[in-house]
C-alpha atoms as a printed R data frame, in Angstrom:
    type eleno elety resid chain resno       x       y       z
1   ATOM     1    CA   MET     A     1 109.965  94.756 103.789
2   ATOM     2    CA   ILE     A     2 111.986  91.982 102.117
3   ATOM     3    CA   ALA     A     3 113.775  93.606  99.157
4   ATOM     4    CA   ARG     A     4 116.209  90.827  98.216
5   ATOM     5    CA   LEU     A     5 115.983  87.047  98.436
6   ATOM     6    CA   GLU     A     6 118.915  84.692  97.950
7   ATOM     7    CA   GLY     A     7 118.452  80.938  98.194
8   ATOM     8    CA   LYS     A     8 117.921  77.655  96.377
9   ATOM     9    CA   LEU     A     9 115.254  77.446  93.685
10  ATOM    10    CA   VAL     A    10 113.284  74.394  94.805
11  ATOM    11    CA   LYS     A    11 110.220  74.549  92.578
12  ATOM    12    CA   LEU     A    12 108.943  76.519  89.609
13  ATOM    13    CA   ASP     A    13 105.471  76.560  88.083
14  ATOM    14    CA   SER     A    14 103.619  78.810  85.647
15  ATOM    15    CA   GLU     A    15 103.232  81.689  88.132
16  ATOM    16    CA   THR     A    16 105.415  81.175  91.213
17  ATOM    17    CA   ALA     A    17 108.764  79.979  92.470
18  ATOM    18    CA   LEU     A    18 109.586  78.315  95.777
19  ATOM    19    CA   VAL     A    19 112.897  79.613  97.117
20  ATOM    20    CA   GLN     A    20 114.508  77.885 100.115
21  ATOM    21    CA   VAL     A    21 116.391  80.248 102.429
22  ATOM    22    CA   GLY     A    22 117.755  78.231 105.325
23  ATOM    23    CA   PRO     A    23 114.822  76.398 106.969
24  ATOM    24    CA   ILE     A    24 112.245  78.721 105.361
25  ATOM    25    CA   GLY     A    25 110.666  78.339 101.916
26  ATOM    26    CA   TYR     A    26 109.335  81.522 100.297
27  ATOM    27    CA   GLU     A    27 106.653  81.438  97.617
28  ATOM    28    CA   VAL     A    28 107.427  84.226  95.159
29  ATOM    29    CA   MET     A    29 105.140  85.363  92.347
30  ATOM    30    CA   LEU     A    30 107.029  85.895  89.079
31  ATOM    31    CA   PRO     A    31 106.249  87.404  85.676
32  ATOM    32    CA   SER     A    32 106.396  84.811  82.893
33  ATOM    33    CA   TYR     A    33 109.653  86.106  81.385
34  ATOM    34    CA   CYS     A    34 111.299  85.283  84.752
35  ATOM    35    CA   ILE     A    35 109.773  81.794  84.735
36  ATOM    36    CA   SER     A    36 111.347  81.211  81.338
37  ATOM    37    CA   ALA     A    37 114.729  82.615  82.411
38  ATOM    38    CA   LEU     A    38 114.841  80.422  85.539
39  ATOM    39    CA   SER     A    39 113.486  77.231  83.947
40  ATOM    40    CA   ASP     A    40 116.899  75.508  83.868
41  ATOM    41    CA   GLN     A    41 118.021  76.627  87.357
42  ATOM    42    CA   ILE     A    42 115.937  74.402  89.641
43  ATOM    43    CA   GLY     A    43 118.237  73.173  92.399
44  ATOM    44    CA   SER     A    44 120.584  76.142  91.932
45  ATOM    45    CA   ASP     A    45 121.095  79.210  94.097
46  ATOM    46    CA   ILE     A    46 119.375  82.305  92.721
47  ATOM    47    CA   VAL     A    47 118.933  85.943  93.709
48  ATOM    48    CA   LEU     A    48 115.624  87.776  93.315
49  ATOM    49    CA   CYS     A    49 114.876  91.437  93.887
50  ATOM    50    CA   THR     A    50 111.506  91.466  95.602
51  ATOM    51    CA   MET     A    51 108.587  93.628  96.640
52  ATOM    52    CA   GLU     A    52 105.663  92.814  98.916
53  ATOM    53    CA   TYR     A    53 101.998  93.681  98.892
54  ATOM    54    CA   TYR     A    54  98.807  92.592 100.601
55  ATOM    55    CA   GLU     A    55  96.074  90.906  98.594
56  ATOM    56    CA   GLY     A    56  92.489  91.392  99.706
57  ATOM    57    CA   ALA     A    57  90.651  94.009 101.728
58  ATOM    58    CA   PRO     A    58  92.323  94.793 105.073
59  ATOM    59    CA   ALA     A    59  89.005  96.035 106.479
60  ATOM    60    CA   GLY     A    60  87.520  92.602 105.955
61  ATOM    61    CA   GLY     A    61  90.317  90.890 107.830
62  ATOM    62    CA   SER     A    62  91.204  88.652 104.870
63  ATOM    63    CA   SER     A    63  94.328  90.294 103.448
64  ATOM    64    CA   VAL     A    64  97.122  87.900 102.475
65  ATOM    65    CA   PRO     A    65 100.792  88.934 102.180
66  ATOM    66    CA   ARG     A    66 102.329  88.266  98.759
67  ATOM    67    CA   MET     A    67 105.875  88.543  97.452
68  ATOM    68    CA   VAL     A    68 106.777  89.400  93.849
69  ATOM    69    CA   GLY     A    69 110.243  88.702  92.445
70  ATOM    70    CA   PHE     A    70 112.400  90.029  89.604
71  ATOM    71    CA   LEU     A    71 115.855  89.318  88.212
72  ATOM    72    CA   SER     A    72 117.212  92.817  88.899
73  ATOM    73    CA   GLU     A    73 116.440  96.044  90.726
74  ATOM    74    CA   ALA     A    74 115.858  97.781  87.378
75  ATOM    75    CA   GLU     A    75 113.153  95.266  86.464
76  ATOM    76    CA   ARG     A    76 111.473  95.779  89.832
77  ATOM    77    CA   ASP     A    77 111.596  99.563  89.327
78  ATOM    78    CA   PHE     A    78 110.064  99.171  85.867
79  ATOM    79    CA   PHE     A    79 107.250  97.041  87.299
80  ATOM    80    CA   ARG     A    80 106.369  99.686  89.869
81  ATOM    81    CA   LYS     A    81 105.969 102.225  87.079
82  ATOM    82    CA   PHE     A    82 104.106  99.742  84.878
83  ATOM    83    CA   ILE     A    83 101.461  98.921  87.480
84  ATOM    84    CA   SER     A    84 100.896 102.627  88.164
85  ATOM    85    CA   VAL     A    85  98.969 102.768  84.872
86  ATOM    86    CA   LYS     A    86  95.246 103.098  85.500
87  ATOM    87    CA   GLY     A    87  93.552  99.706  85.269
88  ATOM    88    CA   MET     A    88  96.747  97.651  85.378
89  ATOM    89    CA   GLY     A    89  97.344  96.373  88.925
90  ATOM    90    CA   ILE     A    90  99.835  93.813  90.204
91  ATOM    91    CA   LYS     A    91  98.311  90.530  88.984
92  ATOM    92    CA   LYS     A    92  97.467  91.878  85.554
93  ATOM    93    CA   GLY     A    93 100.924  93.419  85.362
94  ATOM    94    CA   LEU     A    94 102.598  90.093  86.119
95  ATOM    95    CA   ARG     A    95 100.535  88.300  83.462
96  ATOM    96    CA   SER     A    96 101.412  90.996  80.951
97  ATOM    97    CA   LEU     A    97 105.192  90.737  81.288
98  ATOM    98    CA   SER     A    98 105.680  87.805  78.915
99  ATOM    99    CA   ILE     A    99 108.638  89.289  77.007
100 ATOM   100    CA   PRO     A   100 111.806  91.031  78.235
101 ATOM   101    CA   ILE     A   101 111.177  94.310  80.019
102 ATOM   102    CA   ALA     A   102 113.630  96.181  77.782
103 ATOM   103    CA   THR     A   103 111.490  95.227  74.775
104 ATOM   104    CA   ILE     A   104 108.302  96.398  76.491
105 ATOM   105    CA   ALA     A   105 109.927  99.675  77.546
106 ATOM   106    CA   SER     A   106 111.192 100.216  73.998
107 ATOM   107    CA   ALA     A   107 107.688  99.604  72.618
108 ATOM   108    CA   ILE     A   108 106.236 102.161  75.024
109 ATOM   109    CA   GLU     A   109 108.861 104.755  74.162
110 ATOM   110    CA   ASN     A   110 108.266 104.183  70.424
111 ATOM   111    CA   SER     A   111 104.444 104.212  70.785
112 ATOM   112    CA   ASP     A   112 104.390 100.675  69.396
113 ATOM   113    CA   ASP     A   113 100.911  99.608  70.442
114 ATOM   114    CA   LYS     A   114 101.049  96.427  68.318
115 ATOM   115    CA   THR     A   115 103.838  94.975  70.457
116 ATOM   116    CA   LEU     A   116 101.987  95.957  73.628
117 ATOM   117    CA   MET     A   117  98.775  94.374  72.337
118 ATOM   118    CA   SER     A   118 100.652  91.082  71.883
119 ATOM   119    CA   LEU     A   119 101.091  90.917  75.673
120 ATOM   120    CA   PRO     A   120  98.611  88.808  77.674
121 ATOM   121    CA   ALA     A   121  95.813  90.869  79.265
122 ATOM   122    CA   VAL     A   122  96.639  93.958  77.171
123 ATOM   123    CA   GLY     A   123  94.083  95.072  74.587
124 ATOM   124    CA   LYS     A   124  94.113  98.093  72.319
125 ATOM   125    CA   ARG     A   125  92.661 100.481  74.902
126 ATOM   126    CA   MET     A   126  95.098  99.363  77.613
127 ATOM   127    CA   ALA     A   127  98.041  99.600  75.193
128 ATOM   128    CA   GLN     A   128  97.090 103.186  74.387
129 ATOM   129    CA   GLN     A   129  96.678 103.957  78.095
130 ATOM   130    CA   ILE     A   130 100.144 102.565  78.867
131 ATOM   131    CA   ILE     A   131 101.718 104.681  76.132
132 ATOM   132    CA   ALA     A   132  99.827 107.796  77.213
133 ATOM   133    CA   GLU     A   133 100.894 107.505  80.853
134 ATOM   134    CA   LEU     A   134 104.457 106.161  80.538
135 ATOM   135    CA   SER     A   135 105.870 107.417  77.241
136 ATOM   136    CA   GLY     A   136 108.982 109.488  77.848
137 ATOM   137    CA   LYS     A   137 109.560 107.979  81.299
138 ATOM   138    CA   LEU     A   138 111.159 104.617  80.429
139 ATOM   139    CA   SER     A   139 114.117 105.333  78.161
140 ATOM   140    CA   SER     A   140 116.594 103.986  80.730
141 ATOM   141    CA   PHE     A   141 114.770 100.640  80.786
142 ATOM   142    CA   ALA     A   142 114.706 100.324  76.974
143 ATOM   143    CA   VAL     A   143 118.502  99.980  76.687
144 ATOM   144    CA   GLY     A   144 119.460  96.594  75.262
145 ATOM   145    CA   ALA     A   145 116.005  95.774  73.912
146 ATOM   146    CA   GLU     A   146 115.931  92.550  71.913
147 ATOM   147    CA   PRO     A   147 114.916  92.555  68.252
148 ATOM   148    CA   LEU     A   148 111.177  91.942  67.958
149 ATOM   149    CA   LYS     A   149 111.664  88.662  66.113
150 ATOM   150    CA   SER     A   150 113.179  87.122  69.239
151 ATOM   151    CA   THR     A   151 109.985  87.880  71.181
152 ATOM   152    CA   GLY     A   152 107.685  86.000  68.817
153 ATOM   153    CA   GLU     A   153 106.404  89.191  67.159
154 ATOM   154    CA   GLY     A   154 104.544  88.253  63.988
155 ATOM   155    CA   PHE     A   155 103.594  84.785  65.216
156 ATOM   156    CA   LYS     A   156 100.107  83.592  64.336
157 ATOM   157    CA   PRO     A   157  97.723  82.750  67.212
158 ATOM   158    CA   PHE     A   158  98.385  78.999  67.055
159 ATOM   159    CA   GLN     A   159 102.143  79.636  67.115
160 ATOM   160    CA   LEU     A   160 101.785  81.903  70.157
161 ATOM   161    CA   GLU     A   161  99.702  79.205  71.829
162 ATOM   162    CA   ALA     A   162 102.453  76.652  71.178
163 ATOM   163    CA   LEU     A   163 105.025  79.102  72.579
164 ATOM   164    CA   GLU     A   164 102.983  79.575  75.773
165 ATOM   165    CA   ILE     A   165 102.697  75.781  76.183
166 ATOM   166    CA   LEU     A   166 106.432  75.250  75.773
167 ATOM   167    CA   ILE     A   167 107.295  78.021  78.244
168 ATOM   168    CA   ALA     A   168 104.789  76.632  80.748
169 ATOM   169    CA   TRP     A   169 106.578  73.274  80.413
170 ATOM   170    CA   GLY     A   170 109.898  74.886  81.308
171 ATOM   171    CA   GLU     A   171 111.388  75.526  77.868
172 ATOM   172    CA   LYS     A   172 113.391  78.681  77.145
173 ATOM   173    CA   ARG     A   173 111.556  81.367  75.182
174 ATOM   174    CA   SER     A   174 114.279  82.172  72.645
175 ATOM   175    CA   GLU     A   175 114.988  78.515  71.851
176 ATOM   176    CA   SER     A   176 111.268  77.728  71.587
177 ATOM   177    CA   ILE     A   177 110.717  80.584  69.131
178 ATOM   178    CA   GLU     A   178 113.523  79.310  66.896
179 ATOM   179    CA   LEU     A   179 112.220  75.731  66.987
180 ATOM   180    CA   ILE     A   180 108.624  76.805  66.284
181 ATOM   181    CA   GLU     A   181 109.834  78.793  63.272
182 ATOM   182    CA   LEU     A   182 111.862  75.797  62.044
183 ATOM   183    CA   ALA     A   183 108.957  73.364  62.544
184 ATOM   184    CA   CYS     A   184 106.592  75.639  60.616
185 ATOM   185    CA   HIS     A   185 109.153  76.106  57.851
186 ATOM   186    CA   LYS     A   186 109.494  72.331  57.460
187 ATOM   187    CA   HIS     A   187 105.712  71.805  57.709
188 ATOM   188    CA   PRO     A   188 103.966  74.893  56.271
189 ATOM   189    CA   ASP     A   189 100.591  73.125  56.435
190 ATOM   190    CA   ILE     A   190 100.594  73.107  60.269
191 ATOM   191    CA   ARG     A   191  97.735  75.109  61.757
192 ATOM   192    CA   SER     A   192  97.546  74.081  65.435
193 ATOM   193    CA   ALA     A   193  99.610  74.248  68.606
194 ATOM   194    CA   GLU     A   194  98.899  70.544  69.197
195 ATOM   195    CA   ALA     A   195 100.742  69.720  65.978
196 ATOM   196    CA   ILE     A   196 103.682  72.058  66.589
197 ATOM   197    CA   VAL     A   197 104.653  71.060  70.138
198 ATOM   198    CA   PRO     A   198 105.552  67.382  69.387
199 ATOM   199    CA   LEU     A   199 107.573  68.506  66.355
200 ATOM   200    CA   VAL     A   200 109.481  71.004  68.483
201 ATOM   201    CA   TYR     A   201 110.515  68.260  70.915
202 ATOM   202    CA   ARG     A   202 111.575  65.995  68.043
203 ATOM   203    CA   LEU     A   203 113.686  68.798  66.615
204 ATOM   204    CA   LYS     A   204 115.186  69.481  70.028
205 ATOM   205    CA   GLN     A   205 116.145  65.801  70.328
206 ATOM   206    CA   GLY     A   206 117.728  65.849  66.886
207 ATOM   207    CA   VAL     A   207 115.085  63.613  65.329
208 ATOM   208    CA   GLU     A   208 114.337  64.396  61.675
209 ATOM   209    CA   VAL     A   209 110.799  65.730  61.139
C-alpha cells in the first residue's frame, strides 16, 4: 500500500489532485480543506500521507483502486476513525471535511452538533451519530482547533454558497471568509452568492466597492 506520496502538484480541481512522481502521475482524492490549503501550490513539490481503497464490488469484477490524500499522518488517522461511523463511508467522509480537522474533532468532543451540521452531507441525525460513536476518542486531534469564526460558522446560506464557490475557484478559505464578511458589511443589502463573489474579487484587487 502507498502510504506517502512526494512529488509535483500538477493539477487541482474540486475533488482531486494530480501529483507527478517521476514519469508517473497519481490522481489523489482530497477532502475540500486540503484543496483549499494546496490551492496556491500548483507547480510546487508537495507531500501527502495517503491511503488506498477499492471502489465497487470485487465480486462483479468492476472494482477500481482509489487513493486518498491528507496533509499529515494525524489527519489520515482522524479520517479512518471518522469513516468508521455507521453510514459515513469514504466519499461522504471526504465531502464532509470542509473545515480543519482539529475544529471538527473539537466539535465532536464538545458535542457541538451545530458545527457538525454545517458540514456538507451531515444532517442532524448523522451529527448525533458521529458524536455518539466518537466522543471521547478524538481529544488528541482537537489540539490547535481554530476559532469557529474562521470556519464560516454563523454564515447565512448565501454566504456559505459564496464561500464554496470561491474555494472551488482556488481561493483560500480563511481569506475568503474575511472578504465575504467585509463585502457584506459594506453592502448589508446583499442576499445572494452571485452578488458577493464579484465584490470579493474587487476587494481582493484593492478596488473600492
